[in-house]
N, CA, C and O of each residue as an XYZ file, in Angstrom:
532
protein
N      13.285      6.844      8.124
C      13.688      5.453      8.040
C      14.688      5.334      6.898
O      14.377      5.682      5.759
N      15.863      4.854      7.192
C      16.848      4.662      6.131
C      16.678      3.281      5.538
O      16.281      2.334      6.218
N      16.987      3.186      4.263
C      16.856      1.913      3.575
C      18.166      1.569      2.915
O      18.879      2.464      2.460
N      18.504      0.295      2.849
C      19.750     -0.100      2.211
C      19.673      0.075      0.693
O      18.727     -0.391      0.058
N      20.650      0.734      0.127
C      20.723      0.907     -1.324
C      22.113      0.469     -1.780
O      23.116      0.966     -1.267
N      22.182     -0.454     -2.734
C      23.481     -0.979     -3.157
C      24.321      0.016     -3.959
O      25.546     -0.101     -3.971
N      23.707      0.984     -4.625
C      24.455      1.944     -5.431
C      23.860      3.332     -5.239
O      22.691      3.470     -4.879
N      24.662      4.350     -5.478
C      24.183      5.732     -5.407
C      23.270      5.992     -6.598
O      23.626      5.683     -7.735
N      22.115      6.548     -6.348
C      21.140      6.768     -7.416
C      20.632      8.198     -7.459
O      19.622      8.476     -8.105
N      21.313      9.104     -6.785
C      20.870     10.495     -6.759
C      21.014     11.119     -8.144
O      22.033     10.951     -8.813
N      19.974     11.842     -8.560
C      20.008     12.539     -9.838
C      19.797     14.031     -9.588
O      19.508     14.444     -8.465
N      19.942     14.820    -10.620
C      19.681     16.252    -10.507
C      18.208     16.588    -10.708
O      17.845     17.764    -10.683
N      17.351     15.588    -10.906
C      15.937     15.811    -11.182
C      15.051     15.781     -9.944
O      13.921     16.268     -9.986
N      15.538     15.222     -8.851
C      14.771     15.222     -7.606
C      13.536     14.345     -7.596
O      12.481     14.783     -7.136
N      13.634     13.126     -8.086
C      12.490     12.209     -8.090
C      12.014     11.906     -6.675
O      12.807     11.867     -5.734
N      10.729     11.697     -6.543
C      10.103     11.272     -5.303
C       8.743     10.693     -5.660
O       8.235     10.922     -6.758
N       8.166      9.962     -4.756
C       6.877      9.330     -5.024
C       5.764     10.162     -4.409
O       5.778     10.434     -3.208
N       4.802     10.565     -5.226
C       3.648     11.319     -4.718
C       2.556     10.356     -4.254
O       2.014     10.518     -3.161
N       2.226      9.354     -5.078
C       1.201      8.383     -4.713
C       1.329      7.144     -5.584
O       2.036      7.134     -6.593
N       0.632      6.110     -5.168
C       0.495      4.879     -5.942
C      -0.993      4.677     -6.164
O      -1.782      4.824     -5.230
N      -1.392      4.340     -7.396
C      -2.793      4.063     -7.681
C      -3.028      2.558     -7.645
O      -2.304      1.787     -8.274
N      -4.038      2.160     -6.909
C      -4.430      0.760     -6.796
C      -5.863      0.660     -7.316
O      -6.723      1.428     -6.886
N      -6.136     -0.268     -8.232
C      -7.483     -0.345     -8.796
C      -8.489     -0.983     -7.845
O      -8.144     -1.793     -6.985
N      -9.735     -0.592     -8.031
C     -10.830     -1.231     -7.318
C     -12.015     -1.318     -8.260
O     -12.123     -0.527     -9.198
N     -12.908     -2.272     -8.022
C     -14.077     -2.407     -8.904
C     -15.094     -1.294     -8.641
O     -15.119     -0.728     -7.548
N     -15.920     -0.981     -9.618
C     -16.976      0.014     -9.408
C     -17.809     -0.339     -8.174
O     -18.197     -1.492     -7.985
N     -18.076      0.663     -7.342
C     -18.867      0.449     -6.136
C     -18.096     -0.136     -4.971
O     -18.696     -0.463     -3.947
N     -16.785     -0.277     -5.092
C     -15.989     -0.930     -4.060
C     -15.401     -0.021     -2.995
O     -14.577     -0.464     -2.196
N     -15.806      1.238     -2.969
C     -15.200      2.193     -2.043
C     -15.386      1.826     -0.568
O     -14.432      1.901      0.207
N     -16.589      1.433     -0.171
C     -16.831      1.127      1.248
C     -15.995     -0.054      1.722
O     -15.455     -0.030      2.827
N     -15.888     -1.079      0.899
C     -15.068     -2.231      1.272
C     -13.596     -1.839      1.366
O     -12.871     -2.346      2.221
N     -13.153     -0.936      0.488
C     -11.765     -0.463      0.559
C     -11.538      0.369      1.814
O     -10.479      0.273      2.434
N     -12.511      1.180      2.193
C     -12.395      1.946      3.438
C     -12.217      0.995      4.622
O     -11.374      1.217      5.491
N     -13.021     -0.061      4.640
C     -12.934     -1.018      5.737
C     -11.550     -1.650      5.811
O     -11.056     -1.918      6.906
N     -10.917     -1.891      4.670
C      -9.597     -2.516      4.669
C      -8.485     -1.497      4.913
O      -7.697     -1.650      5.847
N      -8.418     -0.467      4.086
C      -7.302      0.475      4.145
C      -7.347      1.397      5.366
O      -6.303      1.746      5.917
N      -8.539      1.788      5.787
C      -8.660      2.677      6.948
C      -8.764      1.863      8.234
O      -7.975      2.059      9.159
N      -9.733      0.952      8.295
C      -9.978      0.229      9.544
C      -8.902     -0.797      9.869
O      -8.527     -0.942     11.033
N      -8.398     -1.513      8.869
C      -7.396     -2.551      9.133
C      -5.978     -1.973      9.090
O      -5.224     -2.123     10.052
N      -5.612     -1.319      7.996
C      -4.234     -0.852      7.848
C      -3.942      0.445      8.599
O      -2.784      0.732      8.903
N      -4.968      1.229      8.901
C      -4.758      2.441      9.677
C      -4.509      3.704      8.876
O      -4.050      4.701      9.434
N      -4.801      3.689      7.580
C      -4.691      4.898      6.777
C      -5.835      5.843      7.135
O      -6.809      5.445      7.773
N      -5.701      7.095      6.715
C      -6.734      8.102      6.915
C      -7.237      8.514      5.543
O      -6.446      8.809      4.648
N      -8.554      8.534      5.377
C      -9.095      8.987      4.102
C      -8.910     10.495      3.984
O      -9.177     11.237      4.930
N      -8.452     10.943      2.815
C      -8.276     12.374      2.555
C      -9.212     12.771      1.420
O      -9.500     11.965      0.535
N      -9.687     14.017      1.445
C     -10.631     14.444      0.408
C      -9.977     14.504     -0.966
O      -8.829     14.924     -1.114
N     -10.737     14.073     -1.959
C     -10.299     14.209     -3.349
C     -10.644     15.612     -3.829
O     -11.594     16.214     -3.328
N      -9.897     16.142     -4.781
C     -10.282     17.428     -5.356
C     -11.686     17.324     -5.965
O     -12.036     16.291     -6.537
N     -12.495     18.390     -5.844
C     -13.880     18.337     -6.343
C     -13.999     17.857     -7.793
O     -14.948     17.146     -8.125
N     -13.067     18.226     -8.646
C     -13.139     17.830    -10.056
C     -12.966     16.320    -10.249
O     -13.309     15.796    -11.308
N     -12.435     15.610     -9.234
C     -12.186     14.170     -9.365
C     -13.198     13.303     -8.608
O     -13.210     12.084     -8.776
N     -14.026     13.905     -7.796
C     -14.981     13.146     -6.978
C     -15.911     12.288     -7.832
O     -16.214     11.155     -7.461
N     -16.364     12.807     -8.961
C     -17.319     12.073     -9.806
C     -16.740     10.777    -10.363
O     -17.500      9.899    -10.775
N     -15.437     10.635    -10.386
C     -14.804      9.405    -10.893
C     -14.925      8.244     -9.922
O     -14.669      7.097    -10.289
N     -15.315      8.534     -8.685
C     -15.380      7.489     -7.671
C     -14.010      7.221     -7.095
O     -13.063      7.969     -7.339
N     -13.909      6.146     -6.328
C     -12.650      5.811     -5.685
C     -12.470      6.587     -4.398
O     -13.371      7.300     -3.955
N     -11.308      6.443     -3.807
C     -10.978      7.191     -2.608
C      -9.474      7.311     -2.482
O      -8.720      6.516     -3.042
N      -9.057      8.310     -1.742
C      -7.642      8.533     -1.476
C      -7.405      8.341      0.008
O      -8.200      8.787      0.836
N      -6.306      7.675      0.344
C      -5.941      7.469      1.739
C      -4.475      7.835      1.924
O      -3.672      7.771      0.993
N      -4.151      8.223      3.158
C      -2.781      8.649      3.454
C      -2.388      8.163      4.840
O      -3.215      8.099      5.749
N      -1.115      7.821      4.986
C      -0.527      7.490      6.285
C       0.930      7.934      6.236
O       1.690      7.516      5.363
N       1.303      8.777      7.176
C       2.660      9.303      7.233
C       3.032      9.941      5.891
O       2.359     10.877      5.458
N       4.089      9.457      5.219
C       4.526     10.040      3.946
C       3.979      9.307      2.728
O       4.408      9.578      1.607
N       3.048      8.392      2.923
C       2.536      7.582      1.821
C       1.091      7.933      1.509
O       0.254      8.011      2.408
N       0.801      8.145      0.232
C      -0.563      8.355     -0.218
C      -0.905      7.295     -1.252
O      -0.135      7.041     -2.179
N      -2.066      6.681     -1.081
C      -2.573      5.701     -2.036
C      -3.856      6.248     -2.635
O      -4.712      6.771     -1.922
N      -3.984      6.124     -3.941
C      -5.218      6.483     -4.629
C      -5.867      5.183     -5.066
O      -5.287      4.425     -5.843
N      -7.048      4.928     -4.578
C      -7.798      3.736     -4.947
C      -8.777      4.174     -6.014
O      -9.755      4.865     -5.728
N      -8.510      3.766     -7.253
C      -9.264      4.256     -8.388
C     -10.171      3.213     -9.006
O      -9.780      2.063     -9.209
N     -11.391      3.638     -9.302
C     -12.377      2.755     -9.934
C     -11.908      2.403    -11.344
O     -11.517      3.270    -12.125
N     -11.959      1.109    -11.646
C     -11.539      0.632    -12.959
C     -12.632     -0.271    -13.523
O     -12.918     -1.337    -12.977
N     -13.238      0.170    -14.621
C     -14.216     -0.683    -15.306
C     -13.489     -1.935    -15.790
O     -12.338     -1.852    -16.218
N     -14.142     -3.083    -15.727
C     -13.481     -4.334    -16.116
C     -12.365     -4.692    -15.151
O     -11.375     -5.308    -15.547
N     -12.512     -4.316    -13.903
C     -11.497     -4.529    -12.872
C     -10.955     -5.957    -12.875
O     -11.714     -6.924    -12.939
N      -9.641     -6.066    -12.805
C      -8.939     -7.337    -12.628
C      -7.924     -7.113    -11.517
O      -7.111     -6.195    -11.623
N      -7.938     -7.917    -10.452
C      -6.978     -7.725     -9.366
C      -5.539     -7.806     -9.859
O      -5.217     -8.598    -10.745
N      -4.688     -6.983     -9.281
C      -3.261     -6.995     -9.608
C      -2.570     -8.012     -8.709
O      -2.231     -7.711     -7.565
N      -2.365     -9.207     -9.229
C      -1.826    -10.307     -8.434
C      -0.296    -10.298     -8.391
O       0.293    -10.881     -7.480
N       0.355     -9.649     -9.357
C       1.818     -9.586     -9.396
C       2.299     -8.160     -9.128
O       3.096     -7.936     -8.217
N       1.819     -7.195     -9.919
C       2.209     -5.800     -9.724
C       1.754     -5.358     -8.336
O       0.658     -5.705     -7.896
N       2.606     -4.586     -7.646
C       2.270     -4.186     -6.282
C       3.158     -3.040     -5.820
O       4.267     -2.870     -6.326
N       2.677     -2.255     -4.862
C       3.555     -1.286     -4.225
C       4.366     -1.979     -3.135
O       3.873     -2.891     -2.473
N       5.586     -1.552     -2.956
C       6.425     -1.990     -1.839
C       6.375     -0.881     -0.806
O       6.960      0.181     -1.018
N       5.699     -1.098      0.292
C       5.411     -0.050      1.265
C       6.312     -0.217      2.489
O       6.259     -1.231      3.184
N       7.143      0.804      2.739
C       8.002      0.784      3.919
C       7.169      1.031      5.165
O       6.269      1.872      5.167
N       7.476      0.296      6.217
C       6.782      0.463      7.495
C       7.791      0.251      8.622
O       8.569     -0.703      8.595
N       7.772      1.134      9.601
C       8.719      1.054     10.713
C       8.358     -0.088     11.662
O       9.241     -0.832     12.088
N       7.081     -0.238     11.999
C       6.630     -1.249     12.970
C       5.959     -2.406     12.247
O       4.745     -2.588     12.342
N       6.754     -3.186     11.524
C       6.201     -4.233     10.663
C       5.492     -5.329     11.462
O       4.487     -5.875     11.006
N       6.007     -5.654     12.646
C       5.356     -6.700     13.448
C       4.011     -6.234     13.986
O       3.063     -7.017     14.046
N       3.919     -4.974     14.374
C       2.648     -4.417     14.849
C       1.618     -4.447     13.723
O       0.466     -4.825     13.935
N       2.047     -4.043     12.517
C       1.133     -4.076     11.375
C       0.702     -5.506     11.068
O      -0.477     -5.754     10.819
N       1.642     -6.448     11.083
C       1.302     -7.852     10.806
C       0.272     -8.368     11.812
O      -0.678     -9.054     11.434
N       0.460     -8.040     13.084
C      -0.491     -8.480     14.115
C      -1.870     -7.888     13.866
O      -2.880     -8.573     14.030
N      -1.918     -6.613     13.469
C      -3.198     -5.947     13.194
C      -3.926     -6.626     12.034
O      -5.136     -6.843     12.090
N      -3.178     -6.955     10.990
C      -3.758     -7.594      9.805
C      -4.301     -8.980     10.144
O      -5.411     -9.337      9.749
N      -3.515     -9.747     10.873
C      -3.937    -11.100     11.260
C      -5.149    -11.040     12.193
O      -6.080    -11.832     12.051
N      -5.140    -10.103     13.147
C      -6.262     -9.959     14.080
C      -7.557     -9.609     13.353
O      -8.646     -9.936     13.824
N      -7.437     -8.944     12.205
C      -8.628     -8.585     11.417
C      -9.067     -9.719     10.495
O     -10.025     -9.568      9.736
N      -8.366    -10.861     10.557
C      -8.776    -12.030      9.787
C      -8.189    -12.135      8.393
O      -8.683    -12.908      7.573
N      -7.140    -11.368      8.109
C      -6.503    -11.423      6.793
C      -5.225    -12.248      6.876
O      -4.550    -12.282      7.905
N      -4.914    -12.905      5.781
C      -3.703    -13.723      5.718
C      -2.566    -12.923      5.112
O      -2.772    -12.091      4.229
N      -1.362    -13.189      5.602
C      -0.162    -12.612      5.012
C       0.891    -13.699      4.922
O       0.811    -14.722      5.602
N       1.879    -13.464      4.071
C       2.946    -14.435      3.878
C       4.289    -13.715      4.036
O       4.611    -12.804      3.273
N       5.054    -14.132      5.025
C       6.386    -13.574      5.227
C       7.306    -14.085      4.125
O       7.168    -15.221      3.670
N       8.238    -13.248      3.703
C       9.176    -13.591      2.626
C      10.557    -13.104      3.029
O      10.753    -11.910      3.255
N      11.521    -14.021      3.123
C      12.877    -13.691      3.564
C      13.856    -13.584      2.405
O      15.065    -13.676      2.618
N      13.366    -13.392      1.187
C      14.240    -13.441      0.013
C      14.809    -12.103     -0.428
O      15.404    -12.023     -1.502
N      14.647    -11.044      0.367
C      15.212     -9.750      0.022
C      16.197     -9.356      1.119
O      15.786     -8.908      2.190
N      17.501     -9.520      0.859
C      18.502     -9.224      1.890
C      18.366     -7.793      2.417
O      18.158     -6.843      1.662
N      18.490     -7.676      3.737
C      18.427     -6.373      4.374
C      17.026     -5.934      4.781
O      16.860     -4.861      5.361
N      16.019     -6.747      4.483
C      14.642     -6.385      4.797
C      13.889     -7.550      5.422
O      14.152     -8.715      5.124
N      12.948     -7.209      6.294
C      11.890     -8.136      6.708
C      10.681     -7.683      5.925
O      10.402     -6.487      5.841
N       9.956     -8.632      5.348
C       8.812     -8.241      4.535
C       7.752     -9.327      4.490
O       8.008    -10.504      4.742
N       6.544     -8.875      4.156
C       5.462     -9.819      3.911
C       4.592     -9.284      2.793
O       4.591     -8.094      2.480
N       3.846    -10.220      2.196
C       2.877     -9.893      1.150
C       1.489    -10.267      1.654
O       1.328    -11.178      2.466
N       0.506     -9.554      1.162
C      -0.879     -9.926      1.386
C      -1.695     -9.369      0.237
O      -1.199     -8.587     -0.574
N      -2.939     -9.776      0.177
C      -3.851     -9.284     -0.846
C      -4.918     -8.441     -0.158
O      -5.460     -8.826      0.878
N      -5.210     -7.282     -0.752
C      -6.228     -6.411     -0.165
C      -7.612     -7.022     -0.346
O      -7.742     -8.138     -0.850
N      -8.631     -6.298      0.060
C     -10.006     -6.804      0.004
C     -10.480     -7.094     -1.411
O     -11.483     -7.785     -1.589
N      -9.778     -6.580     -2.428
C     -10.141     -6.828     -3.823
C      -9.185     -7.794     -4.527
O      -9.327     -8.043     -5.725
N      -8.228     -8.331     -3.800
C      -7.285     -9.273     -4.398
C      -6.045     -8.640     -4.995
O      -5.288     -9.320     -5.688
N      -5.808     -7.341     -4.746
C      -4.585     -6.682     -5.206
C      -3.443     -6.999     -4.246
O      -3.619     -6.967     -3.028
N      -2.293     -7.299     -4.795
C      -1.134     -7.633     -3.981
C      -0.521     -6.377     -3.369
O      -0.393     -5.349     -4.033
N      -0.145     -6.474     -2.099
C       0.567     -5.427     -1.384
C       1.789     -6.040     -0.736
O       1.744     -7.187     -0.290
N       2.885     -5.291     -0.677
C       4.090     -5.732      0.024
C       4.434     -4.690      1.074
O       4.448     -3.492      0.790
N       4.709     -5.148      2.283
C       5.154     -4.279      3.362
C       6.537     -4.738      3.774
O       6.771     -5.933      3.955
N       7.462     -3.790      3.925
C       8.825     -4.159      4.259
C       9.455     -3.138      5.192
O       9.081     -1.966      5.224
N      10.423     -3.631      5.947
C      11.143     -2.820      6.926
C      12.604     -3.238      6.898
O      12.901     -4.432      6.867
N      13.532     -2.266      6.908
C      14.953     -2.641      6.958
C      15.215     -3.493      8.182
O      14.723     -3.207      9.273
N      16.002     -4.552      7.985
C      16.251     -5.491      9.084
C      17.458     -5.114      9.919
O      17.677     -5.705     10.977
N      18.241     -4.155      9.478
C      19.412     -3.757     10.226
C      20.595     -4.681     10.040
O      21.594     -4.568     10.749
N      20.490     -5.590      9.094
C      21.601     -6.532      8.842
C      22.659     -5.890      7.991
O      23.667     -6.523      7.675
C-alpha cells in the first residue's frame, strides 16, 4: 500500500516500525483478546518465555504488530495513538460497528480516509487508508 508523503524522508539508517505498545490494566488480557482478535481480526502471537510473566499479549495482522502491555496505575491514552494503515477501511469499519463499537470518521487529513475509535480500555486508535486523491 503506497501512502502520500509530501517530502522525501529516506535516510541511510533504514528506519521501520517493529511494533507499537498499547497499555492495558492488570488482568485485562481476555478483554483485549475479545477486542483485538475477535473484533479487529488480529492474531495472537506467542511472547518470548522471558516476557510471559509480565502479562499482556502480543497480536499481529499483516505487517503490523501490537504489544498490549500491562501498566500498573493504567490510564487510557485518549490523545496518543497509533495511526494504523488498512487497505479495506470500509470493511473494517463495518466489522467494528457490527460488534457494537463506535467510531468517528475524520476528513481532516488530505489524501486519506480515516476514523478514530477507542479500544475496550479507552485507548485511542486511528485507522486510515490512502484515498487516491
